[in-house]
Gaussian input, Z-matrix of N, CA and C with variables (Angstrom, degrees):
# hf/3-21g

backbone

0 1
 N
 C     1     B1
 C     2     B2     1     A1
 N     3     B3     2     A2     1     D1
 C     4     B4     3     A3     2     D2
 C     5     B5     4     A4     3     D3
 N     6     B6     5     A5     4     D4
 C     7     B7     6     A6     5     D5
 C     8     B8     7     A7     6     D6
 N     9     B9     8     A8     7     D7
 C    10    B10     9     A9     8     D8
 C    11    B11    10    A10     9     D9
 N    12    B12    11    A11    10    D10
 C    13    B13    12    A12    11    D11
 C    14    B14    13    A13    12    D12
 N    15    B15    14    A14    13    D13
 C    16    B16    15    A15    14    D14
 C    17    B17    16    A16    15    D15
 N    18    B18    17    A17    16    D16
 C    19    B19    18    A18    17    D17
 C    20    B20    19    A19    18    D18
 N    21    B21    20    A20    19    D19
 C    22    B22    21    A21    20    D20
 C    23    B23    22    A22    21    D21
 N    24    B24    23    A23    22    D22
 C    25    B25    24    A24    23    D23
 C    26    B26    25    A25    24    D24
 N    27    B27    26    A26    25    D25
 C    28    B28    27    A27    26    D26
 C    29    B29    28    A28    27    D27
 N    30    B30    29    A29    28    D28
 C    31    B31    30    A30    29    D29
 C    32    B32    31    A31    30    D30
 N    33    B33    32    A32    31    D31
 C    34    B34    33    A33    32    D32
 C    35    B35    34    A34    33    D33
 N    36    B36    35    A35    34    D34
 C    37    B37    36    A36    35    D35
 C    38    B38    37    A37    36    D36
 N    39    B39    38    A38    37    D37
 C    40    B40    39    A39    38    D38
 C    41    B41    40    A40    39    D39
 N    42    B42    41    A41    40    D40
 C    43    B43    42    A42    41    D41
 C    44    B44    43    A43    42    D42
 N    45    B45    44    A44    43    D43
 C    46    B46    45    A45    44    D44
 C    47    B47    46    A46    45    D45
 N    48    B48    47    A47    46    D46
 C    49    B49    48    A48    47    D47
 C    50    B50    49    A49    48    D48
 N    51    B51    50    A50    49    D49
 C    52    B52    51    A51    50    D50
 C    53    B53    52    A52    51    D51
 N    54    B54    53    A53    52    D52
 C    55    B55    54    A54    53    D53
 C    56    B56    55    A55    54    D54
 N    57    B57    56    A56    55    D55
 C    58    B58    57    A57    56    D56
 C    59    B59    58    A58    57    D57
 N    60    B60    59    A59    58    D58
 C    61    B61    60    A60    59    D59
 C    62    B62    61    A61    60    D60
 N    63    B63    62    A62    61    D61
 C    64    B64    63    A63    62    D62
 C    65    B65    64    A64    63    D63
 N    66    B66    65    A65    64    D64
 C    67    B67    66    A66    65    D65
 C    68    B68    67    A67    66    D66
 N    69    B69    68    A68    67    D67
 C    70    B70    69    A69    68    D68
 C    71    B71    70    A70    69    D69
 N    72    B72    71    A71    70    D70
 C    73    B73    72    A72    71    D71
 C    74    B74    73    A73    72    D72
 N    75    B75    74    A74    73    D73
 C    76    B76    75    A75    74    D74
 C    77    B77    76    A76    75    D75
 N    78    B78    77    A77    76    D76
 C    79    B79    78    A78    77    D77
 C    80    B80    79    A79    78    D78
 N    81    B81    80    A80    79    D79
 C    82    B82    81    A81    80    D80
 C    83    B83    82    A82    81    D81
 N    84    B84    83    A83    82    D82
 C    85    B85    84    A84    83    D83
 C    86    B86    85    A85    84    D84
 N    87    B87    86    A86    85    D85
 C    88    B88    87    A87    86    D86
 C    89    B89    88    A88    87    D87
 N    90    B90    89    A89    88    D88
 C    91    B91    90    A90    89    D89
 C    92    B92    91    A91    90    D90
 N    93    B93    92    A92    91    D91
 C    94    B94    93    A93    92    D92
 C    95    B95    94    A94    93    D93
 N    96    B96    95    A95    94    D94
 C    97    B97    96    A96    95    D95
 C    98    B98    97    A97    96    D96
 N    99    B99    98    A98    97    D97
 C   100   B100    99    A99    98    D98
 C   101   B101   100   A100    99    D99
 N   102   B102   101   A101   100   D100
 C   103   B103   102   A102   101   D101
 C   104   B104   103   A103   102   D102
 N   105   B105   104   A104   103   D103
 C   106   B106   105   A105   104   D104
 C   107   B107   106   A106   105   D105
 N   108   B108   107   A107   106   D106
 C   109   B109   108   A108   107   D107
 C   110   B110   109   A109   108   D108
 N   111   B111   110   A110   109   D109
 C   112   B112   111   A111   110   D110
 C   113   B113   112   A112   111   D111
 N   114   B114   113   A113   112   D112
 C   115   B115   114   A114   113   D113
 C   116   B116   115   A115   114   D114
 N   117   B117   116   A116   115   D115
 C   118   B118   117   A117   116   D116
 C   119   B119   118   A118   117   D117
 N   120   B120   119   A119   118   D118
 C   121   B121   120   A120   119   D119
 C   122   B122   121   A121   120   D120
 N   123   B123   122   A122   121   D121
 C   124   B124   123   A123   122   D122
 C   125   B125   124   A124   123   D123
 N   126   B126   125   A125   124   D124
 C   127   B127   126   A126   125   D125
 C   128   B128   127   A127   126   D126
 N   129   B129   128   A128   127   D127
 C   130   B130   129   A129   128   D128
 C   131   B131   130   A130   129   D129
 N   132   B132   131   A131   130   D130
 C   133   B133   132   A132   131   D131
 C   134   B134   133   A133   132   D132
 N   135   B135   134   A134   133   D133
 C   136   B136   135   A135   134   D134
 C   137   B137   136   A136   135   D135
 N   138   B138   137   A137   136   D136
 C   139   B139   138   A138   137   D137
 C   140   B140   139   A139   138   D138
 N   141   B141   140   A140   139   D139
 C   142   B142   141   A141   140   D140
 C   143   B143   142   A142   141   D141
 N   144   B144   143   A143   142   D142
 C   145   B145   144   A144   143   D143
 C   146   B146   145   A145   144   D144
 N   147   B147   146   A146   145   D145
 C   148   B148   147   A147   146   D146
 C   149   B149   148   A148   147   D147
 N   150   B150   149   A149   148   D148
 C   151   B151   150   A150   149   D149
 C   152   B152   151   A151   150   D150
 N   153   B153   152   A152   151   D151
 C   154   B154   153   A153   152   D152
 C   155   B155   154   A154   153   D153
 N   156   B156   155   A155   154   D154
 C   157   B157   156   A156   155   D155
 C   158   B158   157   A157   156   D156
 N   159   B159   158   A158   157   D157
 C   160   B160   159   A159   158   D158
 C   161   B161   160   A160   159   D159
 N   162   B162   161   A161   160   D160
 C   163   B163   162   A162   161   D161
 C   164   B164   163   A163   162   D162
 N   165   B165   164   A164   163   D163
 C   166   B166   165   A165   164   D164
 C   167   B167   166   A166   165   D165
 N   168   B168   167   A167   166   D166
 C   169   B169   168   A168   167   D167
 C   170   B170   169   A169   168   D168
 N   171   B171   170   A170   169   D169
 C   172   B172   171   A171   170   D170
 C   173   B173   172   A172   171   D171
 N   174   B174   173   A173   172   D172
 C   175   B175   174   A174   173   D173
 C   176   B176   175   A175   174   D174
 N   177   B177   176   A176   175   D175
 C   178   B178   177   A177   176   D176
 C   179   B179   178   A178   177   D177
 N   180   B180   179   A179   178   D178
 C   181   B181   180   A180   179   D179
 C   182   B182   181   A181   180   D180
 N   183   B183   182   A182   181   D181
 C   184   B184   183   A183   182   D182
 C   185   B185   184   A184   183   D183
 N   186   B186   185   A185   184   D184
 C   187   B187   186   A186   185   D185
 C   188   B188   187   A187   186   D186
 N   189   B189   188   A188   187   D187
 C   190   B190   189   A189   188   D188
 C   191   B191   190   A190   189   D189
 N   192   B192   191   A191   190   D190
 C   193   B193   192   A192   191   D191
 C   194   B194   193   A193   192   D192
 N   195   B195   194   A194   193   D193
 C   196   B196   195   A195   194   D194
 C   197   B197   196   A196   195   D195
 N   198   B198   197   A197   196   D196
 C   199   B199   198   A198   197   D197
 C   200   B200   199   A199   198   D198
 N   201   B201   200   A200   199   D199
 C   202   B202   201   A201   200   D200
 C   203   B203   202   A202   201   D201
 N   204   B204   203   A203   202   D202
 C   205   B205   204   A204   203   D203
 C   206   B206   205   A205   204   D204
 N   207   B207   206   A206   205   D205
 C   208   B208   207   A207   206   D206
 C   209   B209   208   A208   207   D207
 N   210   B210   209   A209   208   D208
 C   211   B211   210   A210   209   D209
 C   212   B212   211   A211   210   D210
 N   213   B213   212   A212   211   D211
 C   214   B214   213   A213   212   D212
 C   215   B215   214   A214   213   D213
 N   216   B216   215   A215   214   D214
 C   217   B217   216   A216   215   D215
 C   218   B218   217   A217   216   D216
 N   219   B219   218   A218   217   D217
 C   220   B220   219   A219   218   D218
 C   221   B221   220   A220   219   D219

   B1=1.4326
   B2=1.4830
   B3=1.3612
   B4=1.3212
   B5=1.5307
   B6=1.3269
   B7=1.4539
   B8=1.6195
   B9=1.3556
   B10=1.5036
   B11=1.5862
   B12=1.3277
   B13=1.3785
   B14=1.4942
   B15=1.2898
   B16=1.4949
   B17=1.6942
   B18=1.3743
   B19=1.3031
   B20=1.5915
   B21=1.4366
   B22=1.4381
   B23=1.5609
   B24=1.3000
   B25=1.5166
   B26=1.5515
   B27=1.3070
   B28=1.4565
   B29=1.4644
   B30=1.3475
   B31=1.5290
   B32=1.5226
   B33=1.3113
   B34=1.3923
   B35=1.5902
   B36=1.4467
   B37=1.3739
   B38=1.4923
   B39=1.3658
   B40=1.4067
   B41=1.4853
   B42=1.4167
   B43=1.4450
   B44=1.4729
   B45=1.3818
   B46=1.3742
   B47=1.5320
   B48=1.3500
   B49=1.5634
   B50=1.5076
   B51=1.3135
   B52=1.5126
   B53=1.5455
   B54=1.3636
   B55=1.4753
   B56=1.5749
   B57=1.2103
   B58=1.5091
   B59=1.4814
   B60=1.2722
   B61=1.5283
   B62=1.5282
   B63=1.3153
   B64=1.5594
   B65=1.3627
   B66=1.3981
   B67=1.5604
   B68=1.6569
   B69=1.3293
   B70=1.3801
   B71=1.5712
   B72=1.2793
   B73=1.5544
   B74=1.3578
   B75=1.3726
   B76=1.4453
   B77=1.6423
   B78=1.3076
   B79=1.4383
   B80=1.5890
   B81=1.1546
   B82=1.4999
   B83=1.4953
   B84=1.2242
   B85=1.4425
   B86=1.5287
   B87=1.4133
   B88=1.4988
   B89=1.5212
   B90=1.3516
   B91=1.3891
   B92=1.6414
   B93=1.2671
   B94=1.5250
   B95=1.5050
   B96=1.3770
   B97=1.4481
   B98=1.4960
   B99=1.3201
   B100=1.4687
   B101=1.4804
   B102=1.3530
   B103=1.6288
   B104=1.5544
   B105=1.2864
   B106=1.4632
   B107=1.4759
   B108=1.3850
   B109=1.5035
   B110=1.6141
   B111=1.3208
   B112=1.3227
   B113=1.5825
   B114=1.3118
   B115=1.4708
   B116=1.5565
   B117=1.3700
   B118=1.4043
   B119=1.4974
   B120=1.4250
   B121=1.4191
   B122=1.5007
   B123=1.3310
   B124=1.4106
   B125=1.5686
   B126=1.4155
   B127=1.5200
   B128=1.5080
   B129=1.3770
   B130=1.4481
   B131=1.5730
   B132=1.1598
   B133=1.5229
   B134=1.5244
   B135=1.2285
   B136=1.5074
   B137=1.4887
   B138=1.2099
   B139=1.4992
   B140=1.5300
   B141=1.3601
   B142=1.4519
   B143=1.4692
   B144=1.4280
   B145=1.5339
   B146=1.4567
   B147=1.2585
   B148=1.4827
   B149=1.4652
   B150=1.3272
   B151=1.3931
   B152=1.6812
   B153=1.3043
   B154=1.4556
   B155=1.4740
   B156=1.2299
   B157=1.4485
   B158=1.5600
   B159=1.3843
   B160=1.4654
   B161=1.5891
   B162=1.3372
   B163=1.4930
   B164=1.4530
   B165=1.3643
   B166=1.5431
   B167=1.5427
   B168=1.2960
   B169=1.5006
   B170=1.5545
   B171=1.4510
   B172=1.4088
   B173=1.4799
   B174=1.3962
   B175=1.4387
   B176=1.4362
   B177=1.3392
   B178=1.4840
   B179=1.4088
   B180=1.3107
   B181=1.4689
   B182=1.5191
   B183=1.2765
   B184=1.4464
   B185=1.5656
   B186=1.2997
   B187=1.4983
   B188=1.5212
   B189=1.2490
   B190=1.4302
   B191=1.4424
   B192=1.3476
   B193=1.4236
   B194=1.4651
   B195=1.2579
   B196=1.4781
   B197=1.6037
   B198=1.3849
   B199=1.4078
   B200=1.5095
   B201=1.3782
   B202=1.4694
   B203=1.4723
   B204=1.2307
   B205=1.3588
   B206=1.6283
   B207=1.2186
   B208=1.4483
   B209=1.5886
   B210=1.3870
   B211=1.4513
   B212=1.6058
   B213=1.2435
   B214=1.3918
   B215=1.5357
   B216=1.2745
   B217=1.4299
   B218=1.5044
   B219=1.3715
   B220=1.4742
   B221=1.5208
   A1=112.74
   A2=116.94
   A3=122.31
   A4=109.44
   A5=125.92
   A6=122.41
   A7=100.03
   A8=106.79
   A9=117.31
   A10=101.90
   A11=113.61
   A12=121.76
   A13=116.68
   A14=122.38
   A15=120.97
   A16=101.37
   A17=113.93
   A18=118.12
   A19=115.24
   A20=113.44
   A21=116.71
   A22=111.32
   A23=117.11
   A24=125.80
   A25=103.70
   A26=116.87
   A27=113.73
   A28=120.31
   A29=114.48
   A30=120.71
   A31=103.06
   A32=123.47
   A33=124.72
   A34=113.14
   A35=112.41
   A36=117.88
   A37=111.73
   A38=123.36
   A39=123.38
   A40=113.97
   A41=113.49
   A42=121.58
   A43=107.81
   A44=118.98
   A45=127.46
   A46=114.45
   A47=111.11
   A48=120.57
   A49=109.39
   A50=115.78
   A51=119.51
   A52=105.98
   A53=118.55
   A54=115.46
   A55=113.49
   A56=119.12
   A57=122.43
   A58=108.16
   A59=124.43
   A60=123.33
   A61=109.27
   A62=121.21
   A63=121.73
   A64=105.53
   A65=104.44
   A66=122.12
   A67=102.81
   A68=115.37
   A69=119.70
   A70=110.30
   A71=119.98
   A72=114.02
   A73=116.81
   A74=119.39
   A75=118.03
   A76=109.20
   A77=117.04
   A78=116.64
   A79=108.86
   A80=121.79
   A81=119.57
   A82=111.91
   A83=122.07
   A84=122.28
   A85=113.55
   A86=114.47
   A87=119.76
   A88=110.55
   A89=114.53
   A90=115.13
   A91=114.63
   A92=111.41
   A93=118.07
   A94=112.75
   A95=116.39
   A96=119.60
   A97=111.00
   A98=120.99
   A99=126.61
   A100=110.63
   A101=106.71
   A102=114.00
   A103=109.28
   A104=116.92
   A105=122.66
   A106=113.52
   A107=110.21
   A108=120.38
   A109=109.34
   A110=115.46
   A111=118.89
   A112=113.18
   A113=114.80
   A114=127.00
   A115=107.44
   A116=119.92
   A117=123.83
   A118=111.57
   A119=122.34
   A120=129.03
   A121=105.76
   A122=123.52
   A123=121.37
   A124=107.02
   A125=110.82
   A126=113.46
   A127=110.62
   A128=117.59
   A129=121.46
   A130=109.30
   A131=122.71
   A132=129.12
   A133=106.65
   A134=117.05
   A135=119.75
   A136=108.16
   A137=119.20
   A138=119.65
   A139=114.84
   A140=118.09
   A141=120.07
   A142=114.99
   A143=118.18
   A144=119.77
   A145=107.59
   A146=119.96
   A147=120.29
   A148=112.68
   A149=117.90
   A150=121.90
   A151=110.82
   A152=115.41
   A153=116.73
   A154=109.39
   A155=120.82
   A156=127.71
   A157=107.46
   A158=113.27
   A159=115.45
   A160=119.51
   A161=107.18
   A162=114.49
   A163=109.74
   A164=119.57
   A165=124.52
   A166=109.84
   A167=120.64
   A168=119.57
   A169=108.10
   A170=109.07
   A171=115.91
   A172=107.02
   A173=114.78
   A174=117.91
   A175=110.12
   A176=120.66
   A177=128.53
   A178=114.40
   A179=116.15
   A180=127.54
   A181=104.01
   A182=122.57
   A183=129.34
   A184=107.86
   A185=119.90
   A186=119.37
   A187=109.41
   A188=120.14
   A189=123.74
   A190=115.07
   A191=113.50
   A192=117.40
   A193=115.76
   A194=118.14
   A195=125.62
   A196=107.92
   A197=114.53
   A198=115.48
   A199=113.19
   A200=116.74
   A201=114.56
   A202=113.48
   A203=123.27
   A204=126.73
   A205=106.37
   A206=116.11
   A207=124.15
   A208=110.87
   A209=114.56
   A210=117.35
   A211=105.95
   A212=121.66
   A213=126.04
   A214=113.21
   A215=114.79
   A216=123.55
   A217=116.61
   A218=111.74
   A219=118.19
   A220=113.21
   D1=129.65
   D2=178.96
   D3=-104.16
   D4=135.72
   D5=179.51
   D6=-131.34
   D7=143.64
   D8=-179.13
   D9=-110.69
   D10=138.14
   D11=171.64
   D12=-113.77
   D13=152.20
   D14=176.26
   D15=-67.75
   D16=147.46
   D17=-174.52
   D18=-48.93
   D19=-44.69
   D20=-177.10
   D21=-61.92
   D22=-35.82
   D23=-175.77
   D24=-70.96
   D25=-48.60
   D26=177.63
   D27=-65.74
   D28=-28.26
   D29=176.06
   D30=-68.70
   D31=-45.90
   D32=-176.74
   D33=-62.04
   D34=-44.16
   D35=176.43
   D36=-63.59
   D37=-37.09
   D38=178.48
   D39=-68.29
   D40=-34.29
   D41=178.84
   D42=-62.97
   D43=-54.35
   D44=-177.63
   D45=-57.24
   D46=-45.96
   D47=171.73
   D48=-53.00
   D49=-54.10
   D50=-170.57
   D51=-66.46
   D52=-41.55
   D53=179.33
   D54=-68.85
   D55=-27.54
   D56=179.91
   D57=-88.90
   D58=-7.34
   D59=178.00
   D60=77.30
   D61=17.20
   D62=176.21
   D63=-118.09
   D64=163.21
   D65=176.90
   D66=-74.95
   D67=154.15
   D68=-179.85
   D69=-74.73
   D70=-25.25
   D71=176.28
   D72=-60.96
   D73=-50.35
   D74=-174.45
   D75=-65.29
   D76=-32.45
   D77=178.54
   D78=-69.19
   D79=-38.76
   D80=173.94
   D81=-67.87
   D82=-34.37
   D83=177.84
   D84=-70.71
   D85=-34.19
   D86=169.65
   D87=-60.68
   D88=-47.21
   D89=-172.20
   D90=-72.39
   D91=-34.80
   D92=172.34
   D93=-64.65
   D94=-44.26
   D95=178.47
   D96=-64.01
   D97=-39.99
   D98=176.84
   D99=-59.37
   D100=-52.95
   D101=-177.36
   D102=-57.33
   D103=-45.56
   D104=-173.83
   D105=-64.22
   D106=-37.82
   D107=177.79
   D108=-65.26
   D109=-47.67
   D110=-179.55
   D111=-63.19
   D112=-43.59
   D113=179.24
   D114=-58.63
   D115=-46.97
   D116=177.78
   D117=-63.06
   D118=-42.47
   D119=177.20
   D120=-63.09
   D121=-41.98
   D122=-169.33
   D123=-71.09
   D124=-43.04
   D125=-174.93
   D126=-63.81
   D127=-37.09
   D128=179.78
   D129=-68.11
   D130=-32.93
   D131=178.04
   D132=-69.31
   D133=-39.55
   D134=-179.63
   D135=-75.58
   D136=-37.94
   D137=169.80
   D138=-59.43
   D139=-46.61
   D140=173.37
   D141=-63.07
   D142=-27.43
   D143=173.09
   D144=-70.15
   D145=-44.67
   D146=-174.46
   D147=-67.95
   D148=-38.51
   D149=174.16
   D150=-61.38
   D151=-40.84
   D152=176.58
   D153=-65.01
   D154=-40.41
   D155=-173.53
   D156=-67.43
   D157=-45.08
   D158=175.98
   D159=-63.28
   D160=-25.05
   D161=-178.72
   D162=-90.85
   D163=6.86
   D164=173.50
   D165=93.47
   D166=-0.31
   D167=179.15
   D168=-88.23
   D169=115.22
   D170=179.13
   D171=-154.25
   D172=156.45
   D173=172.07
   D174=-122.47
   D175=160.56
   D176=174.24
   D177=-66.31
   D178=157.21
   D179=176.28
   D180=-59.58
   D181=-46.47
   D182=-179.10
   D183=-59.24
   D184=-40.24
   D185=-179.14
   D186=-74.85
   D187=-34.99
   D188=171.40
   D189=-58.23
   D190=-45.09
   D191=172.86
   D192=-62.74
   D193=-41.88
   D194=179.15
   D195=-58.19
   D196=-53.17
   D197=-178.57
   D198=-62.62
   D199=-37.76
   D200=178.84
   D201=-70.01
   D202=-30.60
   D203=178.83
   D204=-69.98
   D205=-48.80
   D206=174.95
   D207=-52.30
   D208=-46.96
   D209=-172.92
   D210=-74.77
   D211=-31.02
   D212=-178.19
   D213=-88.56
   D214=-5.03
   D215=-178.85
   D216=60.16
   D217=38.97
   D218=174.55
   D219=-89.87

């Protein structure tokens, strides 16, 4: 697979690869794999949320705020 980058992105990639002593190819593969893994996880979580919502399971905005404040220690 061939991928083209904007010149400024390619320059940044080459600089980072050079500084890390790696080739650009493996860095791009790592980044894409990480992004795709996160994207897959995110989509699955959204699907779970929609299923819960469709089955009538939901919480109010106020409850979300309370839980977030509790989790963040606010």
